N, C-alpha and C positions, 0 to 999 in steps of 0.2 A: 476452484478456490474463489472465495468471496472476500472482497476487501472493501473496507469503508475508507473513503477519502474525505477528510474533514477540512474543507477549505473553500475558497471562492474563485480560484483560478480555473477557468474553463480550459486554458491551454495545458496546464499540468494534468488536469483530469483526463483530457483527451489522450495525452501521451501515456499516462498510466494505464488507461483502459485499453489502448491499442496494444501495449506490451502484454497486458494480462490476457488479451484475446488469443495470443499465440499459444497458450495452453488451455484455451477455452475457459478461462477464468473471467471473472467480472469485477469491475470496480464500481462502487456505488458512491456518487457524490452527494454529500450532505453539507449544508451551509450553516449549521448552528450546533453548538455544544449540547444544548438541551435536546435537540432532535436526535443526536447520536445516542445520548443516554436513554431517551425514550425507546429508540429502536433496540438497543442492547438489553433493555428490560424485558422485552418480549421475544426477541430473536437473537439467539446466541450462536447461530450458525455462521460465524465469520472467522476468517483465518488471519486477519491482519488489519491494522488501522494505520493510515498514513495521515498525519495532521500537521498543519502549520502551528506555530507556537500560540498564536491568538487568532480567533475567528470572531468577527464582529466585536472586537476588543475584549473578548472573554478568553481566558487561558484554556487551551485545549487539555492541559494537564488535569483539569476537572474530570474529563472522561477517563484518563488513566487512573486517577484516584478512585473513581467509581468501579473500574474494572478490577483493581487490586483487592477491593473489598468483597468481590464475588468469586467464589471458588471456581465457577464454570467459565469465568472470563479472564482470570488473572494470568493465564499462560498465552493469551493471544498477543503476538508481537505488536508493539506500539512504536511507530517510527515518526520522528519529527523531521520536517523539511522546512528550511528557513533561509532567508536572504540575510546577508551581512551578519552572520553569526560569529560570536567570539569564542575563544577557547573556554572562557569562564562559563558561557552559556552551554556549551557542549558538556563540560564537566558537571554542571548542574543537572542537565537532563539525564545524563548517565547515572548520576548519584540517585536520581528519582526512580531509576530502573527502566528507562525506555530502552528498547532493543538497539536502536541506532539513531544517529543524527546526521542528516545530509544537508549540505549547503547548496542552495539553488545557484547556478544550474547543477543538476545532479544526473547521474546515469540511472535511468529507471530500471535497467536490468539488475543493477546492484541492489536496488530496493527489494525486488522480488527474490533475489538470491538470499538476502538477509531474512526475509519472511520464511522462505522455504527451509533454510538452515535452522532457524529457531524452532520451527515446527518439527523438523526431523529430530532435533535434540530432545524435544519434549514428548512427542508422540511416536517416534520411530520412523524408519525409512518406509516401511510398508504402508503405514497410515498416510504418509505424504504422497506416495504413489497413487493411492486411492483418491486422494483429494484432487490431485492434478490429473485431469482427463487427458487421454491420448489425443494428439492432434489428428485432424482428418487424414485418412490414409492417402488421399490423392493430392494433398498439398503439404509439401515439406515445411518445416519450421523456417528453414533458410529462405524459401520463397516468400513466406509470410513476412519475414523481416525486410526483405527487399521491397515488397509491396508497401509496407509501412513507411520505409525511408523515402520511397518515391512520392507517396502521398503527402508525407510531412514536408518534404522539400519542394513539392510542387513540380516534380519532374514528370514530363509527359512522355508516354510510351511512343516510340517511333513505329509507324505502321508501314 
């Protein structure tokens, strides 16, 4: 699965990318609305977009508006992640048609679950299974999660 992250937070990007790697997926960090639109103009092979409400003071909903006008992009889940978000903000984004709104701090597994479920609803379960690559045979998903948590929390392995 390929996902665009529209934002400036290196920490959020790292967390999303680590979780995506559990299914051999990738998150690509883009720092401007214009750049995301330029990428989507030529490369439509993305399965989700995770964005902050504004990036460089430009509303990320410009990307969503661009996607809704393009038949090949309109079904890609668009997710907003924001700090200090109000119920009115959430209602507004939902009315605009975004897949989900998460308040920071958020559970990155839930973000990927929303993307996967939206894709399953649109493309079917078999298509989603093809998009998600099988994890490496010699490394269980659980062990990958433990490795990620250890790395994220800075826990050292006892030798």
